[in-house]
N, C-alpha and C positions, 0 to 999 in steps of 0.2 A: 360260546372258545372264546379263550386268551389272546393278545396279545401280545407282539414280541415290542422290544422297543421299538425296531423301526418302523413300526406299521404293521407286518406282514404278522399273517395267525401261525398262530403254537404249530400249528400241525403240519405249516410249509415246509419248515427249517426245521427241529429241530423232531424226536421220535418220542421225547417226555413232555407228557405237559406242565409248562410251566403253572407257579403257582404268582396269579397277581400280584398280591402283598408285597414280593420279593421285589418288584420291579417298579413301584408309586414312587413318584417323589424324583424319578428323575425327568433333565427337557432329554426333547429330542436330543440327537449324535450326527448334524447334519455333515452329508456327506463324507459318512463312512458306513455305509453300507454294508460295504465290501471286507468292512476288517471287525466288524461284529458278526458280522457269519461266520468270520475263522474261529473269533474267539469261542461260539457257539458252536462247532463242530470242537475244539479241542473239549469245552466243558462236557462233551457228550460221550466225546471219548476216557473223559476223563471219570467223569461216573460208573461207568462199564470197564474199569479200571486199569485202562489202557495212560501208561505216563505218557508227557508232555515239553514242552519248553517251547513261551513265545513269551518277544522284544516286540515294547514298541516304543518307538525309537522318533524321535524328531523338533525342531529347533523348539525353544524355547514358546509357552501358546500358543500349539499345534495342536492340545488335546490331549495329552496323553495319560495323564489323571484321571482325566475325564471318560477317553476310554477304558484303565485299567477297572476301577471301578463301575462299568460295564458289565466286565468279567467277570467280577466278585459276585455283582448281580446275576449273571445267571451258573453260575456256579452255587450260592445256594439254592436256587432255584432248583438245580436238580440234585441237592443232599448231598452236595457233594464237601467237607469242610473247610474253614478257611479262613489262613491265619497269613495279617498282618502285619507290614512296618514303612515307615519312611523314612531314604535319608533326611539330611540338615546340614546347614552350611552357614557361616562357613567357618567356625574354630574348629582343629583338628579332631574329631572323636574317640571318645575313647576306644578300646578297644573292645571288636564283636558285641559296638553300641547300637548297629542295625539290626543282629540277628534275637538277641535279649529282646526287641520290641514281638518279634512273633511270635502269637497267642491262639488260641481260637477266638472267632464272633464270638461263641455262645460257651464258654467251658460248662461241661457235665457236672452231673451235683455229685458235689463231694472229690471234684476235681481240682485240679489247680493249674495257674496259667504256666506255659510253657517259661516263662522268663522265672519262672521263682523254680524251675527246675532243671536248675545248669546240669551238665559234667561231671562227672568225680574230677575231672580234670579242665581249665577254660585251654580250649584248643583245641582248631580244630576237627581232628576224625572223635571229642567226645560232640560236640556243636551237630556233627553230620549224622552223627549213634542217636543223636534227641532225634533233634527233625524227623529223622530218619524212623525212628519208634509214633512219632504224635499221626503219622499217617499210617491208624492200622485200618483207618477205611480211604476211600477217595477222601486223598486235600490236596488245595493249592497252595502253592505258596506265594503271598503277592506281592511287588516289593516295590516299591517309587519312588522315585529318584534316585535310582542305581549308585548316578555318576557322585555324589555324597557320600559311600561306604564311606567304610573303614575299610582297610588294606586285609584285615583280618577275618569280616563280615566275610570281605567279595571271594577269597580264599575255601571261606564253608559253601557258599554258592557254588562255587567251582565242583569241590567237591560231592555237592547235592546233586550235582547234571552228571558225573562219571556215576553217580548211583541210582541213576533211576529206571532203570533197566527192574532194581531192588524191591521197590512198589511204590503201591497210585499214587503215586506223587507229581503234580501239575507243579510246573516252575511261570513264572508269569510278572517282567518286569518291566521297569520304563526307566529310557539311559535322555538325552539328550544326542542330540546328533547337529551333521550338516554335509550334505551331499558327502554319503558312505562316511561321514571321519564321524567319529568317538574319543570321545575322553581317553588316556593315555591308562586314567586307574580300572578302568574296565576292560577296555579293546581287548583284552585277552581272552575275559568271562565270555565278550561276547560272541569272537571269533569260535570257542569252546559250542556259546549255544547254536550260533549257524553249523556246525558239525556232527550235531547230536546223529549218532544209527538212526533206521529204519527213519528218517523222517519224520521225526519227532519236532526235531527245531525249526523255529518259521518266527523270521523279523521281521514286522510292520512296520514302516515307515510312513507316518502320517506328511501327505503334502498338502499343501496351499490348497485352501477353497475355491473352489469353479466362482465361477458371477451366480449360478439358477441356487449354487446354494447362501450365499449372500442374499441374495434376493427375497430366500424361503426364513431366511431367519429375521431381515427385517419388517420382511411379510405380518411374520409369528408375534412382532412386537408391538403390535396397532401402531406405528406413525404411522406418518398420513404420506407414505409414499408413492414411487409413478409407480409406472404398470410396470409389469415385464420386459413388455416390450418398447420400453425404449435404453435402447441396449447401451449408452452415451453416458449415462446416467450412473446405469448398474456397472459399468466400466471401469468409471472410474474409480466407485464406490471398493471394487474391487482392489482395487491399485494401491489404492491410500492403506488398506487396511492387509496389504501381504499376503491376503488369505488367511488371516489367524481367526481362529474361533475369538481366539480371549479374549484379543482388540476389538472384534467385532459384537461379541455380548457387549463388551465393556461398554464402550462408544457408546453402544444399541442401550443400552441400561438408564443408564449418564442421561442422554438425548431422552429419552421417556420421561426421567422422574423431572423436568426443569424444560418443563413446556412454553415459560418465557422466553427461554433461551433460543425456540426456535421461532415466535410469534415477532421474536426483535430483527434475527439475521436470518434466517428461514433456513430454511430442517435439511439444504445441503452445506451451509458456511458451517452452522451446526453441530453436528456429526464431522465434519472434518475437522475441526475445533478440539473434537474427544475422543475420533480415529489419533491427532497428534502427539494429544499429553497420552490417551492409553500409551502410545510405542516408548514415546518417553518416558515412564514409568517405569512398565517394560524393564527396559534398557539396563535403565538406572539399578533396580533390587537385582538382575544376571550380575550385572559391574560389583555391588557388595558384596557380592563373594569369591569376589578373584583376592589374590594374594601375589605380592613376588610380582616374580619375572612377567607373568601377561597385565596384570596390572599397572607396570611400569611399561609395556611395553603399548598398551591400549592410555596412558595417559600422553605417553611419549603421539600416536596418531594424531590423536583428540586435538595435539595442539598446531599438531606440524599441518595437519589440513589437507595430506595428500600433496602437499607441495614436493614432498624427500621419497627415495626410495626406498623402502623398508628396511633393507642391509645396512642406513645410516639413520632411518631411527631408531633404531638400534642400540647404532655407537652413540646416540647421542643422548638414550634412557640408563647408558652403559651395561648394554643388556647384553651377557658371551652369546655368538655367535651358536655355543652349542646348545644352547636354552631356546636363541631363535624362533626353529619351525616350530618347537614344543606349546609356548607358547600362543603363535598362529594361532593352530591346532582350537586349545582352549579358546581362545577368544571365538572363532571358527563357529566352535559348534555351544557355543551361547547365543550365539547368530548376535554380536557385539558387536562386528568386521565383514563387510563380504569378499570376493575376492576379487583379484588383481592386486598390479605391485602398482602402490602402492597399495593398500586394502583398506576401501573408505567405512565410513567408523559410521555404527548408525545408532548414534545417538544425540540424534540432531537438538541443541542449544546444552547440550549437557557438560561441556566440560567441567565449567567452573568445579559441581562437586565435584567433578572428577581428582580433580588437584586438590580437591580439602583433605589435609591432613598431609599435606605438602609443605614443609620447610619455606620459608619465605626466599629465600638468595635458589635454593632449589630451582625453586619455581622459577622467579628473573633468569636462572640463567637457563633455564630448558626453554623459555620463549626467545630469548635474544639469540641464543645459538644453530636455532631452529628457523629465526629470522635471515641472519647473516647466510647459515649455505642456503637453505632456499633464492639467495640474493644471487648467489655464485652459480644455481643451478639453473638459471632463467627463468625461476616460475612465474607461471602466472601472477600478472602485478598488481590486479585486484585483488587477488588472494592473498599475495603479500603483503596486502595492504593492511587485510584484516589483522594477518598473524601481525605487522606492528603497532595496529588498534593496541594490541596486551604485554606489548614489553617496554622497559624503562629504556632513556634517550637512548638513544647511543653513540652518537656524535660522530657519526661518515652519512661523505657529504649524498651516499645516497636515496639515505631515508628521506627526507622533504619531496626528495626527486621524485621518488617512487609515489610516495604522497599523493604530491601535486598532480601524475597527471591523472591517479585513479580520479583523484575527486575531481575533470576536467573530464573524465570520460561519465560518473556519473550523474554531471549536468547539464552531458548532452540527451538525455538520455529520462533526463527531468525529476534525477532522484536527489533535489537539489537536499534532506536534511540529512543522509547516509554522506554526499560529495563534505557537508558541514566539519561532521566528526572526527572526517580524515585530515578535512582539515588542520582542524584544534589538535590533533594528531602532529601532525606538523611541527604547530608554534612550539612546540613541546622541545625541540628542537634544535641546541642551538646555531640559531643563525646569523647574516651581519643584518644591516641596520636596511640593505635596501629589500633583501630577499625577506628577511622580515616584515615592511611594506607590501611589498610583495601578499606574500600573506593571507596578511590579515583583511586587504579589499578582498582576497577572492573569498576568504572567510565568511567575511559583507556579505558578497553578494547572495551564498547558499542563504547568510538567514536571513536573506531579505524575502527571499520565496518562502520561507516553511518559520522562521523565527523573531520576526522586524526586532523586537527590543533587543532581542544578544545578536540582533545587525550594527542597533544604535551604537549598541557598546565598543563596538572593533571599527565601525566609523570615528568616532572619539578618538579614541588608542591612537589611531591609527594619524589624523590630523593635528594631536597635541604634539607630538615628534617636529623634531625638525631638521630629518635626513633621510624622509622622504625620495624622492624621486617626484619631477614635475608631475611628471605623467600619468604617478598614484594618484597623484599626490588632488589631481586636474576628475579623474574618475570617481578619487571618495566623493569629494566637493561633488559630483555630479549621483553618484546615491543617496549624501548629507538631503539634497536640495530634492529627489525623488520624494522623498519622506515626508517634505512638509506638507500642511494644507496647502499652499498658494504653487501647488509643483510647476505645475506648466500651461501656458496659453493654449486650452485645445477650447476650439469652439463647440456650442451647443447652439438650438436656434441657428440664426442665417450662420454666424459665427460666437463666440466663446472668447474669453481671457480670462487673464492671471495676471497677476499685480508684476510688477519690476521690478521688485527687492528682489526679488531671486536671483537678479543679475548683474545687482551693483557692488559687485563686489569690483575692482580695479574701473568704474565706471567714471568717467567725466568728474573730477571734483569741481567746488566753489572758484570761480577764474575763467573757467573754461564759457566757450558761448553761448553752452545752454546755462549753468551755470546763475552768468549775468544778465540772464536775461535777454537773450536771441529771438529770435521767433521761434516754436516753433516747432520747425521744417527748417533750419539751420542746422546744418551738421559737417563738423569737418571732416575732408576723405585725409590727412595728412598724417606722417607717425604715429605717434600711440592713437589716435583714435580709430585707428584700422583693426586692431585688438578685437575679433567679434563682443570680448562678453561686456564693453560698455556699447558698443555697435548698436548691437542690438537690445540693451537695455533701453538705448536714445529712442529706438526704432520701436520698441513696445511701446514706454511711455505715448509717440506722441500716437499711436495708432490707438490704443485705449481712450485717449483723448480727443479722438477726429478729427486727425490733421497731418494735412497734407498725402494725400498716399501715394502719392509720384518720390518721393524723398522718402518715407520706407521704406516704397521696395528699393530706391536704390542701395539704402544702407543695408539694409537686408544681405542686394546682390553683394556685398564690398563683404560683411563676415563670412558667407560664405565661400566666401575665395579661398579665407585663411585653413592652416592644413588642417589635418584631420586625426593630430592626435594631443588637440585639447581637451575639452570639457564639448560634451555635448549635446548638455542641455541647454546650450546657446544655442546651437544647429535648429535644435526643434522648437525654439522660439522663434528664431526667423521664421522656416518657412510657416507658421502658423501668419505670425504678421506678413511674409508674399502673398498665404492664403485668403488674409481677410482683408490683401490690399487689390484683389480678385488673381495674381498671376499666379492662378494657382496649376498648368503647369509643372511651373518651375518652383510652386514648394511640392510637387509631392516627388520632383525628379531628385531639388534634393535634401527630400525625406528620406528618400528610400537609399542616398551614399550615407546619409548620416544610420539609418538602418544593418547597411550591412558594415560600418563599423561598430555597429552597438556587435554584430551578433561575432565577429574576432575577435574583440577583445571577451563573448563568450559573460554578460552581461544581462541579467536575464531581465533586471527592472527597466536595463533602459532597452531592450527591445520588447518589454514589453510598453512600456510606455511609447514608441513609437508606431508599433504596432495601434494603439487606441487612437492615435492622431493620425495614421495611416486610413481606420476606418471613417472619420468625421470629417477627410476631404475626401474619398469617396463614394463619401453619403453627399458631401455639398454637391458633386459632378453631376450629384444625377445616377449616381449606379450600388444602387442598394446593394443587388446582392455581392459583388466589392464587397463592401462596406459588409456583409452579415460573415463572410469570408476574415475577415479582419479581428472585428471581435471573434471568432469560434475557434482563431491560430493564439488571440491573445490569453484568452479562456485557457487554453491550453497548456497555460509554461504551467498554473501551479493551483490548488484548489481555493476558494474563492476565499475561501478563510483563514485564509493569511495574504492576504490582497490587503494595503492597506487603505482607508476607508476612503482616501480623495480616490482615489483612483478606480475600489471599487464605486463607488460614487458617480466617478462618471463613467463608467462600465455601465450602471445601471440606462443610464439618460439614454446614451447611445443608443443601446437597445430599447428605449420606448419610443424613442420616434421611428428606429428599425421598424415596429411592432408599427405601430401609427399608419408609416410610409405603405402597409402592406393590409392596412386594414382589422388585422386582430386586437381586437381594443380589450377581448377578455384578458391577455394576456399581459398587456400593456400595463391595465386598470392591478391584476394582480403584483407586478412590479412597482406600479406610480404605491400601494400601500404600504411597503415595507419600511419597518423602522429607520430610521435612521440615527446615527453612535453621536456622541452629543460631537465627536472632534470630527465629522460627516455634516454637521450640520450650520459648523461653522466654517466648514471651508470652503475654495470660492467652487468644489466640484456642485457643493447645494444648487449657484445660479442654473446653474446648465440640470439641475434635476426639474427644481420650478419652472425656467424657459420647457423643456418638456411633459413634465405634468398639463402646463396651460394646455398649450396645443391639443395633447391626447381627450383632456377634457371638453372643448370645443367641436375638438371632431364626433365629439359622441352626444351630442345639443346639452351641454351643464353650463352655458353662457356665468354665469355667476362665482360657481367653481375657478375654473377658468380665469376668469375673472379675478380674483382670489389669490391664486399662484403669478402672474403674472404682474400686478401690483405689487407683490412684495419681494418678487426677483427685481423690477425697478429699483427698490428699494433699497436693497441692497447694491444694486449696481451706481446708483448713485453715489451711498457711503463711499465706493470704493474710488469716486470719480471717474468712473467708466461713460462714457458719453456718446459714444460712437455706438450705431446702429447697425454698424455691420458683423459685433461683434455678437450683442442679443437685438433681433427686431425685435422687444419683447410690449414698446407703443403698438406696432400697428394691430399684432395681437391682442393687445389692451378692448385698444381700442373694436375687432369686433365682436369680442366679448362686451363689449359697453355695446353694440347696436343692438346683441342680442337683447341684453337689456332693456334695452328702448333710450336711454341715456344719447340722443344720436349726437348734440350739442358738443360733449364730451368726447365721444370719437371721433368727432371733426377735428375736436382742439389736439389730440394725441398722433393724426393723422397728417396735421400740417407739421407739428415738434421736428417725425422723425421725418418726415420729406426736408424740412430744413439743415437736420443732424447729418443726412445722407449726405446732397448736396454742396457741405464742408468738408466732410468730406471723402466727397469727390471716385467713388468709386459705381463703377454701372449696376455691379449684386445690390447692392447697400439701396440703390432707389429699386430697383429693379419693386424685390416684396416689398417698399413699400406701397410704393403705385398699382401693383397686380395686389394686395389687400383688398387696397382699396376699394380696386376697379371692382372687382370679384361680388365686394362684402357691401355697398354703396347703389342706390337704387339709383343717384344721380342720374344725369345725361350725358354729360362726361366721362360715368366706368367703361364704355366701349374704348374710349381713345386712353386712354392711362391701361387700360388694360392691354391693348395691339401694345401700344409703350413698351411695358414690363416687360413681354416677351419678346421685346427683342435684344432689350440689355440683358436676358438671361444666358445671351452668347448665340453661337454657332451650332452649337449640339444639341441635336435633337433631341436625344433620354431627357440631357437635364434641365428641358422646355417645357417635357413633360410631367417627368419628376415635378415637380416646384411646384407647376402651373396643378395636378393631379391634387397634391395636399393642400397647396390657399384655398381651393373649389369646397373639398372637404368642410377645410375650418367655417368659410363661412356659409356651409349648406346649415352643419351645425349651431352656427349664430344666428338665423333666420328659424331656421324646425323646434331649437331649445328642444326638446328631446324626440330623440332618434328613433324611428322607429324599431325595431328589434329585428334583426342582422344570425345570416347562421354565424358568424364570425360572433360578434355577439354574448350568444345566446341567453341574452335576458337586455329587459327593458331598462333605461336607465334616466332614473333622477338627479337630478342639482339642487342635491341640499335632501334628498332623502323626500323630496317633495315632486311631483307635476310641470312641466314650464312649459307654462302658453307659447306658441313661438314667437 
């Protein structure tokens, strides 16, 4: 028994036997079983000599043409003669061009096509007589896309419908529609079909496919789709396609032909991309058929982005009120706009192709006038800013204000690249010198988190001018310095640092107490010396050289009393120096104040630097969990690929130390193995990374690797003139590594040298790290006393003491053992230089 196209047996749906060959080559029509049954019933009646008319209507891509072809297959299988024609667009068709196409699919021997036998007079009556004469046996006239038919052919079809009872003639036609609306050109014809006597007329509306049909189409394609039980996934696909069979088939076919795309981005993303492309292509094709009023209105709606009521849009494109309703109906029927006022345009990303062919001056006028009217209508500012991106400079004060407010809103949501584009548009407006400087600063802030080189150009332009307000110049200097490889004195190890040259502008010149050879701890506390920049520079020089921690604390406290309207990086440096000088609580409090000011200034770069510093301070205070939160917050500001090398290297260093503190050595090792860029390797941040690597390798039981990293760290510090063990206690770390390698004498020398420098600096923390490492790593009789003394120096906070003691104990254990046993956290044994190391 032969099968019907929808899978049912022929005997269950029709009284006549179907010919299998007549239905070959047709894919299943998912979700159209009821419509196929109606067409099959019509062909049954037509084969028995009963006339009828069926109209298949729906939105573009709903499958009207495929269903019409299925109906003609049914007709041929029933022995019905089939005459076909297709409407074409967009050029105005010649009279009777649609009906001229009608011809039998297989002309009888000796017979000629109907198009070669026109009536004696090219008239509606003549064509009606010719078509009725051709129906000497049951005949189906199948017409696709009747909305593009010429008016004369529409009149011929109307005449046929009035004469259906006089011949065994069936009419099957398709037309676009939207929610019961039809094109004006054929609306009367469809009303006539629906009102045919004796219930001969039938209108079949093709609605969107449901989730089961979408699942069946995807499954039949052979793609590795989720099971039907994944309701969320399938509902999402159905929503994206809008239930359009054409969009679904096109997208699935594209994805099936491109397995590399699925492998690279995943099935969900690949299918979403192709669905979006299919919608865009379908809308572009439909729009290409538009002319006159509908095209002008669609252009206006696309430009205005739902910011203006449709009457305003019509006035903008100079469309007469009497034409508006017809143009709207045409656009809805073609599926190019939705319902509502203003109606949404269903052509994402297609504004530019729509405006092709429009004169340049008219295009500029359209955008400019739309922006002005949208502003007067209090339109949403973010949408208005998108409209302004395509306008010429308007020279009106409200334009830069709207753009700057929109950019700030985008920055708060982390959309830095979009904010930069909006601010670049603001710079095209005529601005005062002060306002232009402010916009340049805001653009540089946005670029710093998305396109650092563009940020450098905008900073240079701002600083090259002479009329920028002082606060703007100070903020620009912060940005410029933050991109330097010597940006900030951020500590790693116990503490770490950066050079003082970043703070030297406005520093005391020769002849000042410092310049005339005064003692390192001396500082002037009156007059100009209270300016935060030179005071912090002097404090940081003493810090890196390891002289007089008490004097450094006093200078930093004075620098932090300065107003917050100046540059913030000197305040960050003062917080670092305070922390190195053991004023931990004061350093954290001052840093939180500076961070709040950076947030008020909407400076993501300064906020990122401040959070990095905050993570370090919390790690030093023995609160690794809080430090982890600070680093996560820092990473959330922008993707790592747009970070400058210095900041990214500092971040990696802190992450390695936190992973070491949690004994997650495998993850720390992966971070430590990442290659550095040349710029990062030359920066101060590389010192931090060397120290963290040395600590990691020592905890893993790889003392030779740890020693190489620690000594390289020491060489780079010496090259910069940094002698303070409170910055990076590399000597005691290298001493532990020497003990692990059997070089006890060299270890003793390094311990003694670091102890001497720590006493010269004069802070408990610097002495504590040295004594604790010496006590836990050395078998000497005085080791226990050194350990007890070091723990007392670490302060009254139990958490800090426990944290430092635990880390140093792991370092000492690694130095003694050489090769650590395999643990759950490492997942593998560790070897030093590829060879097992003896204890």
